[in-house]
N, C-alpha and C positions, 0 to 999 in steps of 0.2 A: 504494500500500500504506500503511495507517495506521501511524503511529509508535507504538511501545510507550511507555507512561507511564514516567516516571522517578521515582525516589524510593522511598518505602516501598510496595511492592506486596504484597498478601496472598499467602501461600503455603499449600499444603495439606499441607506436611510436618509433622514432629513439633514444629517450633519455631513453628507458627502460633498466634496468640493464641486463648484459649478465651473464648467468649462465655457470659456468665451472665445468666439471666433471673430476675427476682425474681417470686415467686408471692405474691400477697396472701393474708393470712389473715383470719379472721373479725373480728379486732379492727380491722383497717383499714376493712373494710366498715361495721362498726358506727360507728366514728368518723366516717367520711365521711357516713353516713346522719344521724347526730346533727347534724353541721355543716350539712347541707342543711336539716334540719327547723328548726334554729335560725334559719337565714337566711330561710326562708319565714315563720316566726313574726315575725321582726324586720321583714320587709317588710310583713306585714299590720298590725303594730303601728304602723309609721311612716305607713301610708296611712290608718289608721282614726282616729288621734288626733294631736295635735300633741305632738311630743317635743322637749325642749330639747337643745341641743348637749351639755351635760354628761351627760345621760342616755344619749345615743347613744354618747358616748365611754366611759362606764361599761360599757354593753352590749358594745361592741367589745372592751374590755379583758377582760371576763369570757369572751367568746368565744375570744380568743387564749389565755387561761390554760387553758381547757378543752382546747384543742388541744395545749398543752404537756403536760398531764397524760397524754393518750393517747399522745403521743410518748415520754414517759418510760417508760410501761409497755412499749412496744415495745422501747426501748433496753435496759431491764433484762432483758427476756426474751431478747434476743440475747446479752447478756453471760452470763446463766445458762446458755444452751444452747451457748455457744462451748466448743470442746474445751479451749482453754487454761485456762478458768476451773475446769475439773474436775481440773486438775493439782494435786496436793496442795501443791506449792510456791506456787501462786497462790490457793488457796482462801481464805486469810485476807484477802488484798487484795481479792478479788472480793466477799466478804461485807461488808467495810468500805465499799466503794464503793456497794453496794446499800443498806446501812444508812444511809449519809450522804445518798443521794438521797432515800430515803423520809422520813428525819428532816427534811430540808429542806422537803419538801412538807407533812408532817404537823404540824410545829411552827412553821415559819417562814411558809409561804405559806397553808396551809389556813385558819387562823383569820382572816386578813385577807380571804381570798376569801369566807368565810362572811358576814362583815360586808358586803362589797361586794354579794353576792347579796341580802341582806336590804334593803340600801339601794336596790338596783335594783327589787326587787319593790315596795317602798313608793313609790318614785317613779313606777312604772308605774300603781300603784293611784291615785295622786294625779292622774294625767292623765285617768283615767276619770271622775273626779268633776266 
């Protein structure tokens, strides 16, 4: 007769853990599609012309920042939709967090990213010449 396993065994009673499955939304699919498209374009670019290491680093950095922007939108959406954020006692804090996140991207990171995009485009154009 086989021995019963010892330790934590799952039960079917009311104290059993609840399993939660995450369902993807359209933003995740769009984000993943954009990342795939960017990867393919980068691979085509790398195989069709010679790219310096600094340019590859710049493109990788831009790619990572784009993924961070998409992640921020998802996180802000989850904060807004969270039940606790709609509690009047938490509304001001929720809005301040959202404001600070967007202000950080709009004023601190976005101008620098725009410069990096322009430099990357110029560097890519120079490799074509």
